[in-house]
N, C-alpha and C positions, 0 to 999 in steps of 0.2 A: 711750415714745411713746404719746400719748393716742389712744384709738380714739373718734372723734367719731360720735355718733349722728345719724341723719337726722331732721331736723325739718321739719314741714310745717304748713300752716294747720289749725287745730283742736287742735294740741298745746298743752300748758301745763305750767307748773312751773319748777323751778330752772334747767334748761338753757335754756328759752325766755327766761327773765329775763336770763341771762348773754348770750345772743344779742343781746337788745335793748340791753344795756349796751355791747356791742362796736359795734353799729350807731350808737349815739349817739356813741361815741368816734371814729367815722369821719366825724362831721359831720352825721349825720341827727338833729338835735335835736328833731324832731317825734315821734320814737319814745318811747312811754311804757313804762318797764320795769315792767310789771304781771304778767309771767309768762304772758301769754295770746297765742298766735300767731293774731292776727286778720288782717283784710284789710290794715290799715295796716302791720302788721309784714311781711306778705308783699310788699306794694308796696315797702317799704324794702329788703328782701332783694333783690328783683328789680333795683332801682335800683343797689344796691351791686354785684350780679353784672355788670350792664352796664358799670359803671365799671372792672371788672377783667377784661373780655372773657370772662366766663363765661356759660354758658347762663342766660338771665334768666327762669327758671321760678318763682322764689320759693321753691324747695325748698332747704333747707340740707343739702348733702351734705358729704363730707370735703374736697373742693376749696374749697368756700365757707368752711368752718370755717378751713382753713389760710390763706386770703386774709384773713379777718377778724382772724386772729392776727398778721398780718405788719406791723402798724403800729409794732412795737417796734424798738429798736435791735438790731443783731446782737449776740449774747451774747459773741462772741469778739473784738470790736474794742476799741480803746483809747478813752480818755476824750475825745480830740480829734476823733473822726470823727463824721460825720453820715450817716444813710441818705439815699437819693435824695429830694430835695424837702423835707427836714427841716432848715431853717436856723434860726439864732438868732431868737427871737421876743421881743417886749417889749410894754409897755403900749400899747394902741391897735390892735394886730393883731387879726385875727379869722379865722374859718374852721375847717376840719376840724382843722388842726394845733393850734389852741387847744383844741378839744374833747379832743384826746388829752392835752394838758397838764392840763386840768381833771379828766379821768378819773383820771389818775395822782395829782394833788394830793388828790383826794377819798378816795383810799385811805389818805392820811396825815392829812388834816384833814376833819372831817365837814361843815363849813359851806362847801361848794363846790357851785355850780350849774353844770352842763355846758350852756352856752349859746353857746359859740364866741366869746365876747367877752373879750378880755384887758383887764380894767379895773383900777382902782387896788387893789381888794380882792385880785385874783389876784396882782398885782405884790407886794403885802405878804406874801402867803403864800409866793411864790417866794423872797423875801428871807429869810423865816423858815426855810424849808427849806434854803436855801444856808448860812445861819449854822449850822444844826444839823449840816450835813455838812462844815463847815470850809472852805466856799467863800467867795469874795468876794460880799458881799450887794449885788448890783447890781439885782436884780429882772429881769434879762435872762436868758432861758433859752438858754444857750450849750451847747456840746458837753459840758462837764463836768457841767452841771446835768442835761441830758437823761440822761446815763449814770447819775448817782446816782439819779434818779427811777425808772429802770427796774431798777437794781441792787437797790434796797431793797424790791421787791415779789416776790411769788410768784403765779403764775396757772396756769391750765389748760395742761398740756403741759410745765411745768418739771420738772426731775428733779435729784436730788442730796441731799446731807446736810441742807440747809435744809428741803427738802420733807419729809424723814423726820422732822426735828424738829417740823415742823408737824403731821404725822400723829400723832406721839407726844403732843403737846399736846392734840389733838382727842380722842384716846383717853382722856386723863385727864378730859375733860369728858363722857365717856359714849358716845362714838361708836365703834362697832366698825369699824375700818378696818385694812387691810393696811399695815404700815409698810414699803412697798416703795420709798419714795423717789421715787415718780412721782406728780405732781399729775394724777390721773385724774378721771373724772366722779364717782366715789364721794367723793373728797376735796373736789371742788367743791361737791357737795350739802351735805356736812357743814359746810363753811366758810360757805355762804350761810345755812344754818339757824342757825349760831352767830351770825352777824352780825345776823340778824333778832331773835334772842332778846335781844341786848344793845344794841339800838338803833343799830347801826352801819349805814353805807351798804351795802345788800345788793347787792354787785356781784361777789362771788366772787373779788375781788382782795385778797390779803393784804398790807396795808401796815402802817405803824407802829401805827395804832389797833388793828387786829385783833391784832397781836402783844402789845400792852400788855394788852388785855383777856384774852387767852388766858393770860397769865402771872399776872395779878392777881385775876381773878374766881374766886370759890369754885365749884368744879365742882358742877353740879346735874344731875339726871336730866331730860332733855327729855321732852315729852309723847309717848307712843307713837303716838297717832293722827296728830299733826302730822308726825312723821317717816315714818309709813306713807304719808301723802300725797306726801311727797318721794320715797319709794321708788317709788310708782306713777308719778310724773312721770318718773322716770328710765327706767322700762321703757316709757314712753309709752302707758300704758293710758288711754284717753280716756273721760271721763264715767263713772267707776265707779259702780255702783248702791249698793254698800255698801263701807264701809271698816272693817276689823277691826283692833284694836290688834295691832302686830307685836312679838313678843318674840324674843329671840335664838334660842330653841329652835326657832322656826318658820322660821329662815333656812336653807332647804334648797338655795339656789343663790346665786351671787355677787350677782345682782340683788336677791334677797330680803334679803340681809344689809346692803345699802346703807341707811344712815340709821337702822338699829336701834341700840339702846343696851345697855350692860351694866348689869344691875340693881345698885343700890347699897343698902347697909344704911342704915336710918334711925337 
């Protein structure tokens, strides 16, 4: 079970960027995923909280995190079921449900813009995905397609053997992580940094593209300073005066170890 950190205006970093990705997935396409919790992000959070009958103070606490994560299909249902309000969609549809579709497609194909409009390009990508999964290539996102879209991703809060495989792959690329099989904040930060390094959409969602690059890319040592900044963003230190390179020997606490790397011989 993920332990969600409290975010507020003025915070910055990987977790804030992931928050912005989720807000966009819920239909607020005006949010820019730049990793900075400014006034516009706070307003978007407050608007989302109001829509979920939560206190609309713009502060992201555990209840807000949980609500943001609840746009997915139940993990225990069959391929023919739909969550409330999530019906088959097709070319010409628009709105928050299309934003969710585009967010999922973007984790598999990089050339997807989350704008809430189901156009011909989105329809072609849906057909491509359906064909890859052995589904009928109709371009209509029905129950089976929704299920496959969610089934083939990993994200914050997931747990199990697939998450452990992900952590093992990240360790091979130099990230010091616990292989506990839980997609926690440490795993999220490592995933987002990996995506940034290899030019993938930096959304913290592990789809087909991230898996392929994890498997095929030659492991290299990330920059210490860059990862230290991610570590600082995890502990929510705001506007640090100085940033010193973080080496594994300096990791004296779980927070300090996040984002650090294992030295490799040249």
